[in-house]
MOPAC internal coordinates of N, CA, C and O (Angstrom, degrees):
PM7 1SCF
backbone

  N    0.0000 0     0.00 0     0.00 0    0    0    0
  C    1.4469 1     0.00 0     0.00 0    1    0    0
  C    1.5273 1   111.14 1     0.00 0    2    1    0
  O    1.2310 1   120.70 1   141.88 1    3    2    1
  N    1.3157 1   116.27 1   -38.12 1    3    2    1
  C    1.4637 1   119.88 1   177.72 1    5    3    2
  C    1.5259 1   109.55 1   -64.37 1    6    5    3
  O    1.2310 1   120.75 1   134.69 1    7    6    5
  N    1.3418 1   116.18 1   -45.31 1    7    6    5
  C    1.4637 1   120.28 1  -179.51 1    9    7    6
  C    1.5218 1   112.09 1   -62.35 1   10    9    7
  O    1.2310 1   120.41 1   147.29 1   11   10    9
  N    1.3328 1   116.81 1   -32.71 1   11   10    9
  C    1.4628 1   121.24 1   178.90 1   13   11   10
  C    1.5282 1   112.37 1   -86.68 1   14   13   11
  O    1.2310 1   120.59 1  -177.42 1   15   14   13
  N    1.3283 1   116.48 1     2.58 1   15   14   13
  C    1.4654 1   122.92 1   179.55 1   17   15   14
  C    1.5417 1   113.01 1    58.06 1   18   17   15
  O    1.2310 1   121.12 1  -140.94 1   19   18   17
  N    1.3133 1   115.45 1    39.06 1   19   18   17
  C    1.4616 1   121.05 1   176.63 1   21   19   18
  C    1.5254 1   108.40 1   -70.70 1   22   21   19
  O    1.2310 1   120.59 1   -51.22 1   23   22   21
  N    1.3282 1   116.47 1   128.78 1   23   22   21
  C    1.4569 1   118.65 1   179.57 1   25   23   22
  C    1.5230 1   113.62 1  -117.88 1   26   25   23
  O    1.2310 1   120.04 1   175.66 1   27   26   25
  N    1.3350 1   117.54 1    -4.34 1   27   26   25
  C    1.4512 1   121.42 1   179.69 1   29   27   26
  C    1.5240 1   109.80 1  -135.78 1   30   29   27
  O    1.2310 1   121.01 1   -48.01 1   31   30   29
  N    1.3247 1   115.66 1   131.99 1   31   30   29
  C    1.4635 1   121.53 1   179.73 1   33   31   30
  C    1.5216 1   108.46 1  -137.32 1   34   33   31
  O    1.2310 1   121.05 1   -42.31 1   35   34   33
  N    1.3208 1   115.60 1   137.69 1   35   34   33
  C    1.4584 1   121.35 1   170.85 1   37   35   34
  C    1.5219 1   105.67 1  -110.36 1   38   37   35
  O    1.2310 1   120.61 1   -56.61 1   39   38   37
  N    1.3229 1   116.44 1   123.39 1   39   38   37
  C    1.4600 1   118.96 1  -176.17 1   41   39   38
  C    1.5181 1   111.56 1  -143.67 1   42   41   39
  O    1.2310 1   121.23 1   -27.96 1   43   42   41
  N    1.3152 1   115.25 1   152.04 1   43   42   41
  C    1.4549 1   120.67 1   170.91 1   45   43   42
  C    1.5223 1   107.10 1   -87.60 1   46   45   43
  O    1.2310 1   120.70 1   -50.52 1   47   46   45
  N    1.3092 1   116.28 1   129.48 1   47   46   45
  C    1.4577 1   121.53 1   178.91 1   49   47   46
  C    1.5239 1   107.06 1  -110.45 1   50   49   47
  O    1.2310 1   120.77 1   -66.14 1   51   50   49
  N    1.3121 1   116.13 1   113.86 1   51   50   49
  C    1.4675 1   120.05 1  -176.60 1   53   51   50
  C    1.5253 1   110.67 1   -74.67 1   54   53   51
  O    1.2310 1   121.39 1   -24.93 1   55   54   53
  N    1.3094 1   114.94 1   155.07 1   55   54   53
  C    1.4652 1   120.11 1   175.68 1   57   55   54
  C    1.5202 1   110.48 1   -61.78 1   58   57   55
  O    1.2310 1   120.46 1   146.72 1   59   58   57
  N    1.3203 1   116.73 1   -33.28 1   59   58   57
  C    1.4579 1   121.01 1   178.45 1   61   59   58
  C    1.5313 1   110.73 1   -64.47 1   62   61   59
  O    1.2310 1   120.28 1   137.64 1   63   62   61
  N    1.3230 1   117.07 1   -42.36 1   63   62   61
  C    1.4721 1   119.48 1   178.95 1   65   63   62
  C    1.5214 1   110.92 1   -66.71 1   66   65   63
  O    1.2310 1   120.31 1   145.33 1   67   66   65
  N    1.3136 1   117.00 1   -34.67 1   67   66   65
  C    1.4696 1   120.10 1   176.37 1   69   67   66
  C    1.5245 1   110.35 1   -68.12 1   70   69   67
  O    1.2310 1   120.78 1   135.86 1   71   70   69
  N    1.3295 1   116.12 1   -44.14 1   71   70   69
  C    1.4625 1   120.90 1  -179.45 1   73   71   70
  C    1.5259 1   111.47 1   -60.79 1   74   73   71
  O    1.2310 1   120.40 1   139.65 1   75   74   73
  N    1.3307 1   116.85 1   -40.35 1   75   74   73
  C    1.4627 1   121.83 1  -176.46 1   77   75   74
  C    1.5284 1   113.09 1   -92.68 1   78   77   75
  O    1.2310 1   120.34 1  -169.35 1   79   78   77
  N    1.3444 1   116.95 1    10.65 1   79   78   77
  C    1.4714 1   123.22 1   177.95 1   81   79   78
  C    1.5272 1   113.02 1    58.32 1   82   81   79
  O    1.2310 1   120.17 1  -146.83 1   83   82   81
  N    1.3219 1   117.28 1    33.17 1   83   82   81
  C    1.4645 1   120.98 1   179.54 1   85   83   82
  C    1.5241 1   112.64 1   -73.59 1   86   85   83
  O    1.2310 1   120.26 1   162.53 1   87   86   85
  N    1.3275 1   117.10 1   -17.47 1   87   86   85
  C    1.4650 1   120.26 1   176.83 1   89   87   86
  C    1.5304 1   110.87 1  -113.57 1   90   89   87
  O    1.2310 1   120.84 1  -163.81 1   91   90   89
  N    1.3301 1   116.00 1    16.19 1   91   90   89
  C    1.4593 1   120.74 1   177.67 1   93   91   90
  C    1.5282 1   109.37 1   -56.63 1   94   93   91
  O    1.2310 1   120.65 1   -45.75 1   95   94   93
  N    1.3087 1   116.36 1   134.25 1   95   94   93
  C    1.4624 1   120.74 1   180.00 1   97   95   94
  C    1.5173 1   113.37 1    92.38 1   98   97   95
  O    1.2310 1   120.24 1   169.95 1   99   98   97
  N    1.3255 1   117.15 1   -10.05 1   99   98   97
  C    1.4709 1   119.89 1   176.89 1  101   99   98
  C    1.5226 1   108.60 1   -80.86 1  102  101   99
  O    1.2310 1   121.06 1   -39.22 1  103  102  101
  N    1.3047 1   115.57 1   140.78 1  103  102  101
  C    1.4607 1   121.07 1   173.84 1  105  103  102
  C    1.5170 1   107.53 1  -105.38 1  106  105  103
  O    1.2310 1   120.74 1   -55.84 1  107  106  105
  N    1.3141 1   116.20 1   124.16 1  107  106  105
  C    1.4544 1   121.20 1   178.85 1  109  107  106
  C    1.5254 1   108.61 1  -108.85 1  110  109  107
  O    1.2310 1   120.77 1   -46.48 1  111  110  109
  N    1.3163 1   116.13 1   133.52 1  111  110  109
  C    1.4599 1   119.26 1   174.64 1  113  111  110
  C    1.5227 1   109.96 1   -73.70 1  114  113  111
  O    1.2310 1   120.79 1   135.45 1  115  114  113
  N    1.3318 1   116.10 1   -44.55 1  115  114  113
  C    1.4656 1   121.39 1  -174.82 1  117  115  114
  C    1.5187 1   109.81 1  -131.55 1  118  117  115
  O    1.2310 1   120.91 1   -43.94 1  119  118  117
  N    1.3159 1   115.87 1   136.06 1  119  118  117
  C    1.4567 1   122.39 1   172.16 1  121  119  118
  C    1.5191 1   108.31 1  -120.70 1  122  121  119
  O    1.2310 1   120.27 1   -36.24 1  123  122  121
  N    1.3291 1   117.09 1   143.76 1  123  122  121
  C    1.4615 1   121.72 1  -179.81 1  125  123  122
  C    1.5216 1   109.32 1  -126.00 1  126  125  123
  O    1.2310 1   120.59 1   -50.31 1  127  126  125
  N    1.3202 1   116.48 1   129.69 1  127  126  125
  C    1.4577 1   122.17 1   174.48 1  129  127  126
  C    1.5203 1   107.79 1  -108.81 1  130  129  127
  O    1.2310 1   120.86 1   -58.82 1  131  130  129
  N    1.3293 1   115.96 1   121.18 1  131  130  129
  C    1.4642 1   120.37 1   178.03 1  133  131  130
  C    1.5220 1   110.84 1   -97.28 1  134  133  131
  O    1.2310 1   120.16 1   119.54 1  135  134  133
  N    1.3322 1   117.30 1   -60.46 1  135  134  133
  C    1.4598 1   119.77 1  -178.94 1  137  135  134
  C    1.5222 1   110.40 1  -169.34 1  138  137  135
  O    1.2310 1   121.19 1   -11.30 1  139  138  137
  N    1.3199 1   115.34 1   168.70 1  139  138  137
  C    1.4574 1   122.90 1   170.43 1  141  139  138
  C    1.5186 1   107.31 1  -121.98 1  142  141  139
  O    1.2310 1   120.59 1   -40.42 1  143  142  141
  N    1.3298 1   116.48 1   139.58 1  143  142  141
  C    1.4567 1   121.00 1   173.67 1  145  143  142
  C    1.5187 1   108.00 1  -141.47 1  146  145  143
  O    1.2310 1   120.40 1   -15.56 1  147  146  145
  N    1.2943 1   116.83 1   164.44 1  147  146  145
  C    1.4532 1   121.22 1  -172.44 1  149  147  146
  C    1.5266 1   114.23 1   -73.68 1  150  149  147
  O    1.2310 1   119.48 1  -176.80 1  151  150  149
  N    1.3198 1   118.60 1     3.20 1  151  150  149
  C    1.4689 1   120.26 1  -178.30 1  153  151  150
  C    1.5281 1   112.93 1   -67.10 1  154  153  151
  O    1.2310 1   119.24 1   167.31 1  155  154  153
  N    1.3272 1   119.06 1   -12.69 1  155  154  153
  C    1.4652 1   121.13 1   179.00 1  157  155  154
  C    1.5357 1   112.65 1  -106.43 1  158  157  155
  O    1.2310 1   120.65 1  -167.71 1  159  158  157
  N    1.3175 1   116.37 1    12.29 1  159  158  157
  C    1.4608 1   119.96 1   178.78 1  161  159  158
  C    1.5288 1   108.36 1   -92.06 1  162  161  159
  O    1.2310 1   121.40 1   -67.12 1  163  162  161
  N    1.3239 1   114.93 1   112.88 1  163  162  161
  C    1.4677 1   121.50 1   178.92 1  165  163  162
  C    1.5230 1   107.86 1  -167.85 1  166  165  163
  O    1.2310 1   119.94 1   -16.21 1  167  166  165
  N    1.3229 1   117.71 1   163.79 1  167  166  165
  C    1.4715 1   119.36 1   178.36 1  169  167  166
  C    1.5301 1   113.50 1   -59.86 1  170  169  167
  O    1.2310 1   120.07 1   156.14 1  171  170  169
  N    1.3357 1   117.47 1   -23.86 1  171  170  169
  C    1.4643 1   120.58 1  -177.82 1  173  171  170
  C    1.5322 1   113.31 1   -90.14 1  174  173  171
  O    1.2310 1   119.82 1   165.19 1  175  174  173
  N    1.3398 1   117.95 1   -14.81 1  175  174  173
  C    1.4691 1   119.91 1  -178.94 1  177  175  174
  C    1.5221 1   111.17 1  -116.73 1  178  177  175
  O    1.2310 1   120.47 1    96.25 1  179  178  177
  N    1.3229 1   116.72 1   -83.75 1  179  178  177
  C    1.4613 1   122.02 1  -177.71 1  181  179  178
  C    1.5161 1   109.01 1  -127.68 1  182  181  179
  O    1.2310 1   120.72 1   -48.10 1  183  182  181
  N    1.3230 1   116.24 1   131.90 1  183  182  181
  C    1.4640 1   120.16 1  -176.66 1  185  183  182
  C    1.5233 1   112.61 1   -69.48 1  186  185  183
  O    1.2310 1   120.36 1   151.51 1  187  186  185
  N    1.3318 1   116.92 1   -28.49 1  187  186  185
  C    1.4632 1   120.85 1   178.54 1  189  187  186
  C    1.5351 1   109.01 1  -158.38 1  190  189  187
  O    1.2310 1   120.99 1    -3.31 1  191  190  189
  N    1.3307 1   115.70 1   176.69 1  191  190  189
  C    1.4606 1   120.79 1  -176.94 1  193  191  190
  C    1.5305 1   111.76 1   -65.42 1  194  193  191
  O    1.2310 1   119.82 1   148.07 1  195  194  193
  N    1.3135 1   117.95 1   -31.93 1  195  194  193
  C    1.4657 1   120.28 1   179.08 1  197  195  194
  C    1.5263 1   110.78 1   -65.30 1  198  197  195
  O    1.2310 1   120.40 1   137.79 1  199  198  197
  N    1.3284 1   116.83 1   -42.21 1  199  198  197
  C    1.4652 1   121.12 1   176.87 1  201  199  198
  C    1.5241 1   110.34 1   -62.57 1  202  201  199
  O    1.2310 1   120.45 1   138.26 1  203  202  201
  N    1.3166 1   116.74 1   -41.74 1  203  202  201
  C    1.4715 1   122.97 1   177.50 1  205  203  202
  C    1.5259 1   109.77 1   -60.81 1  206  205  203
  O    1.2310 1   120.47 1   131.62 1  207  206  205
  N    1.3232 1   116.71 1   -48.38 1  207  206  205
  C    1.4629 1   122.08 1  -179.22 1  209  207  206
  C    1.5330 1   111.11 1   -61.87 1  210  209  207
  O    1.2310 1   120.33 1   131.98 1  211  210  209
  N    1.3200 1   116.98 1   -48.02 1  211  210  209
  C    1.4716 1   120.86 1  -179.36 1  213  211  210
  C    1.5295 1   110.46 1   -59.30 1  214  213  211
  O    1.2310 1   120.41 1   140.87 1  215  214  213
  N    1.3236 1   116.82 1   -39.13 1  215  214  213
  C    1.4631 1   120.35 1   177.73 1  217  215  214
  C    1.5222 1   110.85 1   -62.16 1  218  217  215
  O    1.2310 1   120.21 1   136.01 1  219  218  217
  N    1.3268 1   117.21 1   -43.99 1  219  218  217
  C    1.4712 1   121.06 1  -179.74 1  221  219  218
  C    1.5277 1   111.90 1   -65.37 1  222  221  219
  O    1.2310 1   120.04 1   146.47 1  223  222  221
  N    1.3273 1   117.53 1   -33.53 1  223  222  221
  C    1.4694 1   119.34 1  -178.62 1  225  223  222
  C    1.5220 1   112.07 1   -63.19 1  226  225  223
  O    1.2310 1   119.96 1   154.96 1  227  226  225
  N    1.3294 1   117.68 1   -25.04 1  227  226  225
  C    1.4669 1   120.67 1  -179.55 1  229  227  226
  C    1.5262 1   111.95 1   -58.69 1  230  229  227
  O    1.2310 1   120.17 1   147.92 1  231  230  229
  N    1.3323 1   117.27 1   -32.08 1  231  230  229
  C    1.4688 1   120.07 1   178.97 1  233  231  230
  C    1.5196 1   110.83 1   -59.25 1  234  233  231
  O    1.2310 1   120.64 1   141.34 1  235  234  233
  N    1.3303 1   116.39 1   -38.66 1  235  234  233
  C    1.4628 1   120.17 1  -176.14 1  237  235  234
  C    1.5271 1   112.42 1   -80.83 1  238  237  235
  O    1.2310 1   120.36 1   175.35 1  239  238  237
  N    1.3276 1   116.92 1    -4.65 1  239  238  237
  C    1.4658 1   121.84 1   167.84 1  241  239  238
  C    1.5236 1   109.94 1   -85.01 1  242  241  239
  O    1.2310 1   120.55 1   162.57 1  243  242  241
  N    1.3405 1   116.55 1   -17.43 1  243  242  241
  C    1.4649 1   122.28 1  -173.08 1  245  243  242
  C    1.5273 1   113.03 1  -107.78 1  246  245  243
  O    1.2310 1   120.00 1   176.71 1  247  246  245
  N    1.3221 1   117.61 1    -3.29 1  247  246  245
  C    1.4666 1   118.85 1  -177.20 1  249  247  246
  C    1.5227 1   110.63 1  -116.87 1  250  249  247
  O    1.2310 1   121.59 1   -18.33 1  251  250  249
  N    1.3180 1   114.57 1   161.67 1  251  250  249
  C    1.4639 1   121.17 1   179.67 1  253  251  250
  C    1.5246 1   111.82 1   -87.17 1  254  253  251
  O    1.2310 1   121.39 1   149.82 1  255  254  253
  N    1.3311 1   114.95 1   -30.18 1  255  254  253
  C    1.4590 1   120.60 1  -171.95 1  257  255  254
  C    1.5147 1   108.52 1  -142.54 1  258  257  255
  O    1.2310 1   119.80 1   -42.31 1  259  258  257
  N    1.3359 1   117.99 1   137.69 1  259  258  257
  C    1.4554 1   120.78 1  -179.71 1  261  259  258
  C    1.5084 1   113.06 1  -127.45 1  262  261  259
  O    1.2310 1   121.13 1   -35.65 1  263  262  261
  N    1.3225 1   115.45 1   144.35 1  263  262  261
  C    1.4635 1   123.22 1   170.35 1  265  263  262
  C    1.5184 1   106.91 1  -112.97 1  266  265  263
  O    1.2310 1   120.28 1   -52.30 1  267  266  265
  N    1.3264 1   117.07 1   127.70 1  267  266  265
  C    1.4589 1   121.30 1  -174.55 1  269  267  266
  C    1.5233 1   110.19 1  -128.68 1  270  269  267
  O    1.2310 1   121.15 1   -46.50 1  271  270  269
  N    1.3277 1   115.41 1   133.50 1  271  270  269
  C    1.4575 1   122.79 1   177.06 1  273  271  270
  C    1.5263 1   108.89 1   -78.76 1  274  273  271
  O    1.2310 1   120.32 1   -67.17 1  275  274  273
  N    1.3207 1   116.98 1   112.83 1  275  274  273
  C    1.4624 1   121.04 1  -179.02 1  277  275  274
  C    1.5224 1   112.57 1   -82.62 1  278  277  275
  O    1.2310 1   119.75 1   175.10 1  279  278  277
  N    1.3294 1   118.09 1    -4.90 1  279  278  277
  C    1.4605 1   119.99 1   175.81 1  281  279  278
  C    1.5249 1   111.61 1   -79.28 1  282  281  279
  O    1.2310 1   119.73 1   168.41 1  283  282  281
  N    1.3119 1   118.12 1   -11.59 1  283  282  281
  C    1.4496 1   123.03 1   175.28 1  285  283  282
  C    1.5303 1   107.64 1   -98.35 1  286  285  283
  O    1.2310 1   120.12 1   -49.25 1  287  286  285
  N    1.3307 1   117.38 1   130.75 1  287  286  285
  C    1.4681 1   120.36 1  -178.05 1  289  287  286
  C    1.5179 1   112.28 1   -58.47 1  290  289  287
  O    1.2310 1   119.99 1   144.98 1  291  290  289
  N    1.3194 1   117.62 1   -35.02 1  291  290  289
  C    1.4602 1   120.40 1   177.32 1  293  291  290
  C    1.5276 1   111.14 1   -68.77 1  294  293  291
  O    1.2310 1   120.43 1   148.95 1  295  294  293
  N    1.3283 1   116.78 1   -31.05 1  295  294  293
  C    1.4580 1   120.87 1   176.05 1  297  295  294
  C    1.5154 1   111.16 1   -63.73 1  298  297  295
  O    1.2310 1   120.96 1   139.09 1  299  298  297
  N    1.3283 1   115.77 1   -40.91 1  299  298  297
  C    1.4707 1   119.51 1   177.70 1  301  299  298
  C    1.5230 1   110.72 1   -63.13 1  302  301  299
  O    1.2310 1   120.53 1   140.46 1  303  302  301
  N    1.3173 1   116.59 1   -39.54 1  303  302  301
  C    1.4680 1   121.61 1   178.23 1  305  303  302
  C    1.5342 1   110.43 1   -66.99 1  306  305  303
  O    1.2310 1   120.69 1   137.61 1  307  306  305
  N    1.3176 1   116.29 1   -42.39 1  307  306  305
  C    1.4638 1   121.55 1  -179.77 1  309  307  306
  C    1.5246 1   111.01 1   -64.38 1  310  309  307
  O    1.2310 1   120.60 1   141.88 1  311  310  309
  N    1.3170 1   116.46 1   -38.12 1  311  310  309
  C    1.4737 1   121.33 1  -179.79 1  313  311  310
  C    1.5297 1   111.30 1   -57.20 1  314  313  311
  O    1.2310 1   120.57 1   144.23 1  315  314  313
  N    1.3152 1   116.52 1   -35.77 1  315  314  313
  C    1.4704 1   120.66 1  -177.61 1  317  315  314
  C    1.5266 1   112.80 1   -72.92 1  318  317  315
  O    1.2310 1   119.77 1   163.59 1  319  318  317
  N    1.3377 1   118.04 1   -16.41 1  319  318  317
  C    1.4640 1   120.20 1  -179.25 1  321  319  318
  C    1.5264 1   112.25 1   -74.00 1  322  321  319
  O    1.2310 1   120.59 1   151.90 1  323  322  321
  N    1.3499 1   116.48 1   -28.10 1  323  322  321
  C    1.4637 1   122.58 1   175.17 1  325  323  322
  C    1.5244 1   114.32 1    45.79 1  326  325  323
  O    1.2310 1   120.27 1  -129.24 1  327  326  325
  N    1.3149 1   117.09 1    50.76 1  327  326  325
  C    1.4708 1   121.59 1   178.01 1  329  327  326
  C    1.5247 1   111.38 1   -74.82 1  330  329  327
  O    1.2310 1   120.07 1   153.12 1  331  330  329
  N    1.3149 1   117.47 1   -26.88 1  331  330  329
  C    1.4567 1   122.22 1   178.57 1  333  331  330
  C    1.5369 1   106.68 1  -142.59 1  334  333  331
  O    1.2310 1   120.60 1    -1.85 1  335  334  333
  N    1.3057 1   116.47 1   178.15 1  335  334  333
  C    1.4581 1   119.30 1   176.98 1  337  335  334
  C    1.5290 1   108.44 1   -66.49 1  338  337  335
  O    1.2310 1   120.23 1   -51.96 1  339  338  337
  N    1.3325 1   117.17 1   128.04 1  339  338  337
  C    1.4667 1   122.36 1  -172.42 1  341  339  338
  C    1.5188 1   111.21 1  -119.10 1  342  341  339
  O    1.2310 1   121.27 1   -42.55 1  343  342  341
  N    1.3271 1   115.18 1   137.45 1  343  342  341
  C    1.4624 1   123.66 1   165.75 1  345  343  342
  C    1.5166 1   106.29 1  -122.76 1  346  345  343
  O    1.2310 1   120.48 1   -31.37 1  347  346  345
  N    1.3187 1   116.70 1   148.63 1  347  346  345
  C    1.4549 1   120.76 1  -176.98 1  349  347  346
  C    1.5213 1   110.97 1  -115.89 1  350  349  347
  O    1.2310 1   121.73 1   -24.83 1  351  350  349
  N    1.3385 1   114.29 1   155.17 1  351  350  349
  C    1.4579 1   120.53 1   175.16 1  353  351  350
  C    1.5191 1   108.93 1  -139.72 1  354  353  351
  O    1.2310 1   120.72 1   -20.91 1  355  354  353
  N    1.3262 1   116.22 1   159.09 1  355  354  353
  C    1.4540 1   119.59 1   178.71 1  357  355  354
  C    1.5146 1   112.01 1   174.70 1  358  357  355
  O    1.2310 1   122.05 1     7.70 1  359  358  357
  N    1.3166 1   113.67 1  -172.30 1  359  358  357
  C    1.4596 1   121.87 1   178.77 1  361  359  358
  C    1.5264 1   109.98 1  -119.55 1  362  361  359
  O    1.2310 1   120.71 1   133.69 1  363  362  361
  N    1.3268 1   116.24 1   -46.31 1  363  362  361
  C    1.4622 1   121.11 1  -171.81 1  365  363  362
  C    1.5163 1   114.61 1   -99.39 1  366  365  363
  O    1.2310 1   119.50 1   144.47 1  367  366  365
  N    1.2986 1   118.55 1   -35.53 1  367  366  365
  C    1.4617 1   121.38 1  -174.98 1  369  367  366
  C    1.5207 1   110.85 1  -100.22 1  370  369  367
  O    1.2310 1   121.23 1   -21.90 1  371  370  369
  N    1.3215 1   115.25 1   158.10 1  371  370  369
  C    1.4567 1   119.73 1   179.04 1  373  371  370
  C    1.5192 1   111.02 1   -55.64 1  374  373  371
  O    1.2310 1   120.35 1   -49.73 1  375  374  373
  N    1.3068 1   116.94 1   130.27 1  375  374  373
  C    1.4649 1   121.60 1  -178.02 1  377  375  374
  C    1.5168 1   109.08 1  -152.55 1  378  377  375
  O    1.2310 1   121.20 1   -15.69 1  379  378  377
  N    1.3249 1   115.31 1   164.31 1  379  378  377
  C    1.4618 1   120.88 1   177.07 1  381  379  378
  C    1.5277 1   111.37 1   -67.79 1  382  381  379
  O    1.2310 1   120.35 1   143.47 1  383  382  381
  N    1.3315 1   116.93 1   -36.53 1  383  382  381
  C    1.4677 1   123.65 1   177.61 1  385  383  382
  C    1.5167 1   107.88 1  -122.96 1  386  385  383
  O    1.2310 1   120.36 1   -59.75 1  387  386  385
  N    1.3264 1   116.91 1   120.25 1  387  386  385
  C    1.4638 1   121.16 1   179.48 1  389  387  386
  C    1.5213 1   110.11 1  -117.39 1  390  389  387
  O    1.2310 1   120.61 1   -44.40 1  391  390  389
  N    1.3252 1   116.43 1   135.60 1  391  390  389
  C    1.4664 1   121.34 1   172.47 1  393  391  390
  C    1.5234 1   107.03 1   -87.27 1  394  393  391
  O    1.2310 1   120.20 1   -53.16 1  395  394  393
  N    1.3297 1   117.22 1   126.84 1  395  394  393
  C    1.4632 1   122.84 1  -178.11 1  397  395  394
  C    1.5294 1   109.19 1  -131.25 1  398  397  395
  O    1.2310 1   120.86 1   -19.92 1  399  398  397
  N    1.3276 1   115.97 1   160.08 1  399  398  397
  C    1.4716 1   122.43 1   178.70 1  401  399  398
  C    1.5316 1   110.58 1    51.65 1  402  401  399
  O    1.2310 1   120.97 1  -124.48 1  403  402  401
  N    1.3132 1   115.74 1    55.52 1  403  402  401
  C    1.4653 1   122.42 1  -174.22 1  405  403  402
  C    1.5262 1   110.47 1   -81.53 1  406  405  403
  O    1.2310 1   121.04 1   -48.72 1  407  406  405
  N    1.3294 1   115.62 1   131.28 1  407  406  405
  C    1.4586 1   123.11 1   173.39 1  409  407  406
  C    1.5264 1   107.51 1  -124.99 1  410  409  407
  O    1.2310 1   121.16 1   -53.13 1  411  410  409
  N    1.3418 1   115.38 1   126.87 1  411  410  409
  C    1.4605 1   120.06 1   178.89 1  413  411  410
  C    1.5254 1   108.47 1  -124.27 1  414  413  411
  O    1.2310 1   121.02 1   -52.96 1  415  414  413
  N    1.3235 1   115.66 1   127.04 1  415  414  413
  C    1.4620 1   121.29 1   176.59 1  417  415  414
  C    1.5335 1   108.09 1  -124.66 1  418  417  415
  O    1.2310 1   120.74 1     3.40 1  419  418  417
  N    1.3272 1   116.19 1  -176.60 1  419  418  417
  C    1.4678 1   119.95 1   177.14 1  421  419  418
  C    1.5196 1   112.41 1   -67.03 1  422  421  419
  O    1.2310 1   120.00 1   157.44 1  423  422  421
  N    1.3225 1   117.61 1   -22.56 1  423  422  421
  C    1.4641 1   119.62 1  -174.27 1  425  423  422
  C    1.5364 1   114.71 1  -113.47 1  426  425  423
  O    1.2310 1   119.43 1   168.47 1  427  426  425
  N    1.3252 1   118.69 1   -11.53 1  427  426  425
  C    1.4654 1   118.80 1  -179.44 1  429  427  426
  C    1.5243 1   111.42 1  -162.00 1  430  429  427
  O    1.2310 1   121.80 1   -16.02 1  431  430  429
  N    1.3190 1   114.17 1   163.98 1  431  430  429
  C    1.4605 1   122.74 1   169.54 1  433  431  430
  C    1.5271 1   106.40 1  -123.12 1  434  433  431
  O    1.2310 1   120.63 1   -44.43 1  435  434  433
  N    1.3039 1   116.41 1   135.57 1  435  434  433
  C    1.4549 1   121.51 1  -177.46 1  437  435  434
  C    1.5269 1   108.01 1  -131.74 1  438  437  435
  O    1.2310 1   120.24 1   -40.63 1  439  438  437
  N    1.3242 1   117.15 1   139.37 1  439  438  437
  C    1.4547 1   120.87 1   177.59 1  441  439  438
  C    1.5211 1   109.66 1  -161.19 1  442  441  439
  O    1.2310 1   121.50 1   -18.22 1  443  442  441
  N    1.3201 1   114.73 1   161.78 1  443  442  441
  C    1.4563 1   120.92 1   173.30 1  445  443  442
  C    1.5203 1   107.56 1   -99.46 1  446  445  443
  O    1.2310 1   120.38 1   -31.58 1  447  446  445
  N    1.3115 1   116.87 1   148.42 1  447  446  445
  C    1.4637 1   121.88 1   176.55 1  449  447  446
  C    1.5167 1   108.06 1  -104.50 1  450  449  447
  O    1.2310 1   121.28 1   -54.48 1  451  450  449
  N    1.3087 1   115.17 1   125.52 1  451  450  449
  C    1.4626 1   121.34 1   176.26 1  453  451  450
  C    1.5179 1   107.82 1  -106.62 1  454  453  451
  O    1.2310 1   120.31 1   -56.34 1  455  454  453
  N    1.3207 1   117.02 1   123.66 1  455  454  453
  C    1.4610 1   122.53 1   178.51 1  457  455  454
  C    1.5133 1   109.83 1   -93.84 1  458  457  455
  O    1.2310 1   120.61 1   -43.21 1  459  458  457
  N    1.3152 1   116.43 1   136.79 1  459  458  457
  C    1.4541 1   120.59 1   176.23 1  461  459  458
  C    1.5164 1   108.19 1   -69.15 1  462  461  459
  O    1.2310 1   120.85 1   -48.70 1  463  462  461
  N    1.3199 1   115.98 1   131.30 1  463  462  461
  C    1.4668 1   118.60 1   179.06 1  465  463  462
  C    1.5224 1   109.09 1   -74.81 1  466  465  463
  O    1.2310 1   121.22 1   -34.75 1  467  466  465
  N    1.3283 1   115.27 1   145.25 1  467  466  465
  C    1.4657 1   120.62 1   178.95 1  469  467  466
  C    1.5139 1   109.58 1   -76.21 1  470  469  467
  O    1.2310 1   121.03 1   -40.24 1  471  470  469
  N    1.3096 1   115.63 1   139.76 1  471  470  469
  C    1.4677 1   120.33 1  -178.36 1  473  471  470
  C    1.4919 1   110.53 1  -101.74 1  474  473  471
  O    1.2310 1   120.10 1   180.00 1  475  474  473

């Protein structure tokens, strides 16, 4: 990538890589939090949900801007940490970007985006 002079990368950063500092020193412009689920709880990954959550929070120490899903309870908790500039998204809970009038079929998903007005 250096030889090809790549200056922009979109990548998934696993909680395991954050926990083990595999992306230490990387600067991220944007971080996105979708959700946490128990599928990563094991002796080889995260001992419990708190360890999983703490690992994910490291991303928001390394980025300038974050998007957080407020429909996930951990997202609501992460939003309060305010490590970087945060915008929120969701369907059910108050957020900066809300998906409304959702239609899902076998071939597409369609929805309107409602932006929270600035106060």
